[in-house]
N, C-alpha and C positions, 0 to 999 in steps of 0.2 A: 495237506501237505503241498509243498511246492517244489518243483524240479523233478530229477528222476527218482523213481521208487528204489528203495535199497533193499527190499526184500519182497517176494511174493506175498500177497495178502489173503488172510482168511475172511474181522468186526466181525469188531465184535462185531451185529448184526447184522459190526459191524460193520453190507450189507456190505458189494463188498462181502465176502464169503467169509462179518461180523465177521463181515465181516468182515474171522478171520479165517473178518474175521476173515474174514477169518471165512470139479467140485468137489440117451446113451444110445444109445444107438437108435437107428431107424425101427420105428414100430410099425409093423404091416398087418393089417387084419383083412379078412375076406370081406367084400362088399356085401351090404345088407341085402336079404332076399327080396325079390320083386313081390309086389302085392297086388292083387287083382281088386282089391277094394277101390270102389269110386271116390273121388276126391271129397265128395260132400259127406262121406261116411266118417271122416276124420275130424275130430274136434280140433279147433285151432288152439294152439299154445297161448296160454295168457300172457299179456305183455309184462316184461319185467318191472319190478318195483323202481319208481325213479330213486336215485340217489338223493340224499339230503343236501340242500344247498349249504356250502361252506360259509361258517360264520366268520364275519370279520374279526381281527385280534383285538382283544380288550385294550391295547395299548402299542403304540408305535414309537420306537425310540431310533431317530435318525441322527447320526453324528458325522459331521464333515471335518475330517482331520487335515492338518497341515501337511499335505503330501504334495510334491510336484505333480503336475498335471500328466506326465508321461508315465506314471505307474498305473499298473492294471489292478483290477479289483483284488482285495486282499484274501488270504486265507484265515477265516475266523474260527477259534476254538474255544468253547466254553468248558469249565470243569464243573461249576454248579450254577445256580440261578444268579450268582453275584460275580464270580470270577471268570475272566475271560482273556484271550489274547488274540491279536490281529497281527499278521506278517505280510508286509507289502514286499515283494521279491522279484516281480517281473514288471517289464516296462514295454509299452507298445506291442504287446503280444509276443515278445521276444525272450529269450532265456535269461536268468540271472547272470550277472557279469560285473565287470568293472564300472561300466556306464550306468548300472543299476544297483547301488548298494541296498542291501536289505534294510527296510524300516519296521521297527518293533514297536507296538503298543500294548498296553494293559488295561483292564478295567476291574474294578472292585465293587461297583455298584449296578451290575447287571447291564452295562453298556449304556448308561446315561452319560458317563464322561470317561475319556481315555487318557492316559499319561504316556509319554514317550519313554522308552526304555532303551538303553544302548545295547546294541546288537553287538556281541563278542567278536563275530567275523563276518561282516557285512558283505564283503567281496567274496564270492564263490562260484563255482560252476553250477551248484545246485543248493537250494534251501529248503529245508523242511522244519515244521513245528509239531511238537507232541507236547501234551499237558495232562497232568493228573492233579489231584488235590495235593497242594504243597510242593509241587514239582513242575519246573518248566524245562523242557528239552528242546534243544536246536541241533540239527545236523547241518553241516556247511560242507558240501563236497568240494574237494577231497581232503579237507583239513581234519574233519572229525566231529566228534560230539561235545556239545556245551550243555551243561546242566546246571541249575540254579534251584535252591530250596529257600530263598528268601526274596522271592518275587522279582527277580532279575536285578538285584544289587550287585551280587558277585556271581561268577561262573566258574565251574570246575571244568578242565579240558580232558577228554579221553579219546583214546583211539578207537576203542571199542565201544558198542553201545552201553551206556551207563548201567550200572548194576541197579540202582534205584529205580530206573525206568522199567527194566525187566521185571523187577519185584512188584511193581504197580500193576502189572498184567494179571494178577491173581496169585494166591497162595499156592495153588497147585497149578503146574504147567506141564506141557509135554517136553521132555528133553530132546532137541532136535536130533542130536547125533545118535541117540539110541532108539527113539520113538516110545521111550516108557515115561511114566508119570513121575514127577518129582515134586518136592515140597521145598519152599523156600525156608531156610533156617541159618542163621549165623551169617547172612550176606551170601549163602549159596544155595543153589537148586539142588538138592540131594534127593537121589532117587529113592522111591519108596520100596520097603523090603516086600511088600504084597502088591502085585500089579492085577488089575482087572483082566477078566477072561473076556476080551473084545478084540475080534479080528480088524486089522487095519484101523487101529486106533487113531483118531484124528482131533478129538476135542476132549476136554474136562471143564466142568463146570462146577462152582461153589460160590458161596457168599458170605463166608465168615463162619458159618455154623458147622455141625457136625456132618451134614450131608453133602457128599461128593458124587457127581455124576460123571461117567466117562462113556463115550459112545464112539462109533466109527460105522463104515458101510463097506460091505463086501459083496461082489456079485449083484450089486443093485438093491440089496437088503440092509436095513438098519440093524444095528446091535448096540446094546447098552449094559452097563453093570453099574450098581449103585453101593455106596459106603455109607454108614451111618456112624462111623467112628474116625472120621477124617482119613481115610485111606489105610486103616490098619487091616481091615477084612473088607471082601468085596463080595457082592451077591449078583450073580447073572441074572438078568431079566430078560423076559420076552417082550419083543416089540411087534405089534400086529404089523403084517405087511400092508404098505400102502398101496394105492392105484398106481401103477407105473413104477419106474425105478428111481433110487436116489443115488446120487454120487457123493455127497458128504453130509454128515450129520453134525449138528451143533447141539452142544448142551447149555441150557441157560437155568441158573437157579436163583431164584429171588430171596431177599431178606427174611420174607416171612415162610420159607421153606418150599415154596411152589417150584416145582422142577418141570422143565419142558425139553422136549427134543424137536429140532427143526431139521427135517430131512430135505436139503436143496436138490433140486433136479439137476441132471448133468449139464443143463445148459444155463443153469444158475438164474433163470429167469421164470420159469414155469412155477405155478402154485406149488409151494412145498407140501411135504407130508409133516403133519403136526400132532405132537403126542403130549399129554400131560400126566404126571406121575399122581396116580390116586390109588394106593394100594399096588396097582400095577400101571404100565403104560396105556393110556385111553386115547384113541384117535379123536381129534376134535377138528372143528372148522371144515367139514367136508362138503357142506351144501351152501350154495348161494355166494360163493366166493369168486373174485375175478379169476381170469385164466393166468395172469401173471402177478408177481409182486417184486417189490424193490427192496424193502428192508422189513425187520420186525423187532419188537422191544416188549418185554414184559412190563406191565404197568400195575402190578398188584391185584389183589383180590381173584386170583385165578383168571386173569385176563391178559390177553396178547394183542398189542396194537400192531397193525399191518399196514404198510403203504403199498398201494398197487396203483393200476391205471387210472382207477376211480378216485384216487386219493386215499384217504385215511379210513380204516375200517377195525373192527375189533372181533376178536376171536374168544368165545367162551366155550360153550358146548357147539354152537353154530357160528355162524359169521354175520355181521352186520355193518352196513357202512356208517361212519361217524362224519359229524358236521365240522369238524376240524378245519382250520384254514391251512391246511397241509395238502400238497398236491404231489403228483408222481414225480416231480423235479427233486424232491426233498429226500433226504436220507435220514431216517430216525434212529436215535439211540437214547440211552439212560444215563444221566449224569449222576455225579457222586452222592447227590442229595435227593435222588429220585425224580428231580425235574427232567422233562423230556426235551431234547434239542433236535429241531428238524432244520438241517443245514441245506440251503439252497444256492441257487447260483448268486453272483454279484454281490458278495460279501453279506448276505442275508441269513440270519438265524432267527428260528421261532423257538421261543422257550414256553413250554407247557407246564406251568406251576399248579400242583394239585395232587389228586389221587384218583386212580382208575381211570375213568373217562371223563371226570370232572376236572376240566382244566381250564386255567386262566392263561390265554395265549399273548405272548408279547413278541411283537416283530422288532428285532434289532437290526439295523442296517448301518454298515460302516463304510463310508466313502471316503476317497481322497480327493 
């Protein structure tokens, strides 16, 4: 997005409190006891295993668009491996405005080619772009929202956030004014009759099936409940306490039914608590991981991809580094067709097409 943010953020993973998305205090411990053992009696620690060298992308797609030189790098957003949008909205490092009208482009072939799309309100104090499958949404501050369901041919204007965009965030969502879970039906978010027994509820996850997961954090501890009938009934579940405190918990549910909890630390950078649902919530990825993380994304087969200071890694039962061409400067998320998108600086997006860790990576660079 470009311009001032219009709401506090969670992402989904993300990342971003994913997110949304889409988080404690100073922890003090007594110093370790002194030891009288001579130094030579202590075995040296083995050196850490080197991280695998990142592999080069299988393909690089660089496109130079007909944009005046004064424009900065665009915000690029992909919906799936083929469809994406690019918004140029700032010039010479300054904010959007009359001397820098927004320029909009779209692609339907994975970034090989881009077409110019008329922006419905190119002059504004702030410009933002959002996209979902079959939906393009623009926010032009202070003029309002502009949404299109036909690839940018026509736009509908609304003062409030478009209902179509809100519905695209998931069938089940937390109702902001009440903090309770609602379900989209008939163009409205209707509160469920049954509510999960979760203190300080902050997330709900689903993927179109029967399973719905609700979670929250209170007193630095995670809490969760699950429903196997689309929120008609809820079962309270025990979440094993992680090492350290968590400030916010995110629930992720994959199309194959694998469910995850991501317990973000209060500083939102420390390695999170991770749990996978297998009868109960099982802690995973406790050993061998870096101290920090940037973003997480479920990749199928009971695996979770993580971006940290060493680049990409994967969590199954443990943790292992991956040779993906993705660095700590990228933010990772899952697109509508399970393609991975790693968004980096300078109008760059890496698209990972495939399944689990077996991905064919394509670097897309959009320049003006």
